[in-house]
C-alpha positions in Angstrom: 5.0 -3.0 -38.9 1.3 -3.1 -38.0 -0.1 -0.6 -35.5 -3.4 1.1 -34.7 -4.5 4.7 -34.3 -6.4 6.3 -31.5 -8.1 9.7 -31.2 -7.1 11.4 -28.0 -9.0 14.2 -26.2 -7.4 17.6 -25.8 -5.0 17.7 -22.9 -3.7 14.1 -23.3 -0.1 13.1 -24.2 1.1 9.9 -25.8 4.6 8.9 -24.4 6.5 6.4 -26.6 8.0 3.4 -24.6 9.7 1.5 -27.4 13.4 0.5 -26.7 14.8 3.5 -28.5 12.9 6.2 -26.6 14.6 6.1 -23.2 16.0 9.7 -23.6 12.7 11.0 -24.9 10.9 9.5 -21.9 13.1 11.3 -19.5 12.5 14.6 -21.3 8.8 14.1 -21.3 8.8 13.3 -17.6 10.7 16.5 -17.0 8.1 18.5 -18.9 5.2 16.8 -17.1 6.7 17.7 -13.8 7.2 21.3 -14.8 3.6 21.3 -16.1 2.1 20.2 -12.7 4.6 21.8 -10.4 6.0 24.9 -12.2 9.3 26.5 -11.1 7.4 29.5 -9.8 6.3 27.5 -6.8 8.4 27.5 -3.6 11.2 25.0 -4.1 11.3 23.9 -0.5 7.6 23.0 -0.5 7.3 21.3 -3.9 10.7 19.6 -3.9 9.3 16.4 -2.2 6.3 16.3 -4.6 8.6 16.7 -7.6 10.7 13.8 -6.5 7.6 11.6 -5.9 6.1 12.5 -9.2 9.3 11.9 -11.1 9.7 8.5 -9.4 6.2 7.4 -10.2 6.2 8.6 -13.8 9.6 7.0 -14.5 8.5 3.7 -13.0 5.3 3.8 -15.0 7.0 4.4 -18.3 9.9 2.0 -17.6 7.4 -0.7 -16.6 5.5 -0.1 -19.8 8.7 -0.5 -21.8 9.6 -3.7 -19.9 6.2 -5.1 -20.8 6.7 -4.4 -24.5 4.1 -1.6 -24.7 4.6 0.9 -27.5 3.3 3.9 -25.6 1.5 5.2 -22.5 -1.4 7.6 -22.7 -1.7 10.1 -19.9 -4.3 12.8 -19.2 -2.3 15.9 -18.2 -4.9 18.7 -18.4 -7.3 19.0 -15.5 -11.0 18.6 -16.1 -13.4 20.6 -13.9 -10.4 21.2 -11.6 -9.5 17.6 -11.3 -6.6 15.7 -12.8 -7.8 12.4 -14.1 -6.1 9.6 -12.1 -5.3 7.1 -14.7 -3.1 5.9 -17.6 -3.4 3.5 -20.6 -0.8 1.1 -21.9 -0.9 0.5 -25.7 0.6 -2.7 -27.0 0.6 -4.6 -30.4 1.2 -8.3 -30.1 2.6 -9.9 -33.2 3.9 -13.3 -34.1 0.9 -15.3 -32.9 -0.5 -18.4 -34.5 -2.0 -17.3 -37.9 -4.1 -20.4 -38.0 -5.8 -19.8 -34.7 -9.4 -18.8 -34.8 -9.6 -15.4 -33.1 -13.1 -16.1 -32.0 -12.0 -19.2 -30.1 -9.3 -17.3 -28.3 -11.6 -14.5 -27.4 -14.2 -17.0 -26.2 -11.5 -18.5 -23.9 -10.6 -15.0 -22.5 -14.3 -14.3 -22.0 -14.8 -17.6 -20.1 -12.0 -16.8 -17.8 -13.3 -13.3 -17.1 -16.7 -14.5 -16.1 -19.2 -11.7 -15.3 -16.4 -9.1 -15.8 -15.9 -9.9 -19.4 -17.8 -8.4 -22.4 -17.7 -9.4 -26.1 -17.9 -6.5 -28.5 -16.4 -5.0 -31.7 -13.6 -2.5 -31.8 -12.4 -1.0 -35.0 -14.6 -3.4 -37.0 -13.0 -6.4 -35.4 -14.1 -8.9 -32.6 -12.8 -7.9 -29.2 -13.2 -8.7 -25.5 -13.3 -6.2 -22.6 -12.2 -7.5 -19.2 -12.7 -5.4 -16.0 -11.0 -6.1 -12.7 -10.0 -4.7 -9.4 -6.3 -4.9 -8.7 -4.0 -4.3 -5.8 -2.0 -1.1 -5.8 0.7 -1.9 -3.3 3.3 -2.0 -6.1 2.9 1.8 -6.5 2.7 2.2 -2.7 -1.0 2.9 -2.5 -3.4 1.3 0.0 -6.5 1.7 -2.1 -7.2 -0.7 -5.0 -7.4 0.4 -8.6 -9.9 -0.3 -11.3 -8.3 -2.0 -14.4 -9.8 -2.6 -17.8 -8.1 -4.6 -20.6 -9.2 -4.8 -24.2 -8.1 -7.7 -26.4 -8.7 -6.6 -30.1 -8.1 -8.9 -33.1 -6.8 -7.6 -36.4 -9.3 -8.7 -39.1 -6.7 -8.3 -41.9 -3.6 -9.8 -40.1 -4.2 -13.2 -38.4 -2.1 -13.6 -35.3 -1.9 -9.9 -34.6 -3.6 -8.4 -31.6 -4.1 -5.1 -29.9 -3.9 -5.0 -26.1 -5.0 -1.8 -24.4 -4.9 -1.7 -20.6 -6.0 1.2 -18.6 -5.8 1.6 -14.8 -7.7 4.1 -12.8 -6.6 5.0 -9.2 -9.3 5.2 -6.6 -9.8 6.3 -3.0 -11.0 2.8 -2.1 -14.5 2.9 -3.8 -13.8 1.3 -7.1 -17.5 1.8 -8.2 -17.6 5.5 -7.3 -19.2 7.8 -9.8 -15.9 9.7 -10.6 -14.1 6.4 -11.2 -16.8 5.2 -13.5 -16.7 8.5 -15.4 -12.9 8.1 -16.0 -13.4 4.5 -17.1 -16.1 5.7 -19.6 -13.7 8.2 -21.0 -11.0 5.5 -21.5 -13.7 3.3 -23.1 -14.5 6.1 -25.6 -10.9 6.4 -26.5 -10.6 2.7 -27.2 -13.7 2.9 -29.4 -11.8 5.2 -31.8 -9.2 2.4 -32.6 -8.5 1.9 -36.2 -5.8 -0.6 -37.5 -3.1 0.9 -39.7 -0.1 -0.4 -41.7 2.3 2.0 -40.1 3.6 2.6 -36.6 1.6 5.4 -35.0 3.9 6.1 -32.0 4.5 9.8 -32.0 7.9 11.3 -32.8 10.0 13.3 -30.3 9.0 16.5 -32.0 5.3 15.6 -31.9 5.4 14.7 -28.2 7.3 17.9 -27.2 4.8 19.9 -29.3 1.9 18.4 -27.4 3.6 19.3 -24.1 4.4 22.9 -25.3 0.7 23.4 -26.2 -0.4 22.1 -22.8 2.1 24.4 -21.1 0.6 27.4 -23.0 -2.9 26.5 -21.9 -1.8 26.1 -18.3 0.1 29.4 -18.4 -3.0 31.2 -19.8 -5.2 29.6 -17.1 -2.8 30.6 -14.3 -2.6 34.2 -15.5 -6.4 34.5 -15.6 -6.9 32.9 -12.2 -7.5 35.1 -9.2 -8.5 32.4 -6.8 -6.5 29.9 -4.8 -3.4 30.1 -6.9 -2.9 33.9 -6.3 -0.5 35.2 -3.7 -1.9 36.1 -0.3 -2.6 39.7 0.6 0.6 39.9 2.6 2.7 38.8 -0.4 3.1 35.2 0.8 2.7 32.4 -1.7 -0.8 31.0 -2.1 -1.7 27.4 -1.3 0.0 24.7 -3.4 -2.0 22.7 -5.9 -3.7 19.5 -5.0 -1.4 16.4 -4.8 -0.5 15.6 -8.4 -0.2 11.9 -7.6 -3.8 11.8 -6.3 -2.7 10.0 -3.2 -5.1 8.9 -0.5 
């Protein structure tokens, strides 16, 4: 089976969403929740957040599975104190018309995209990048999201395409500098794409190893922190972390 490889920054996890990974997805969701909302926090305060986070992560991974995506990429580690509000779906489309000229198909996509479409090369192959602003009501957010899709042809396998779609949540300003910074990071990840003759979806052991490493980093950071996460002088719990869902 044909697939492609991507180089991920530190602090990211790739969650498989193929049909045989339902149990693994649930385990990963459990680990992600413990990562953002550890058991050491007051249960009565973080309980509602845990339920919301579980619902959103489960819906995101299940929706990716329904769409035929092979995996979802999520940034879990905070950068400069902020959790990046986005995710990427990774899909390989096979069974297309081997006689169809990829340049013609890309030209059609580019024409439909108008000014939001860009022709470029990814992994040494022709590709098109399409940016758009999408409604977020499906995930119960009022603010719109910035979405970018890459359509990447496979130069050695006619009829095979890579589809990478990332969505960045916003507070309403889809052109804000932080949003553009997250989009740029996703663009940089896509730029590392290389086609391969093997499926590059991580195994259960690899995913759990990634999460264990992130947990160690988070634990070390928590131990060294003496700021807002520390208990108050009277022994009461310090303030809870920022909303892990980045809600507005």
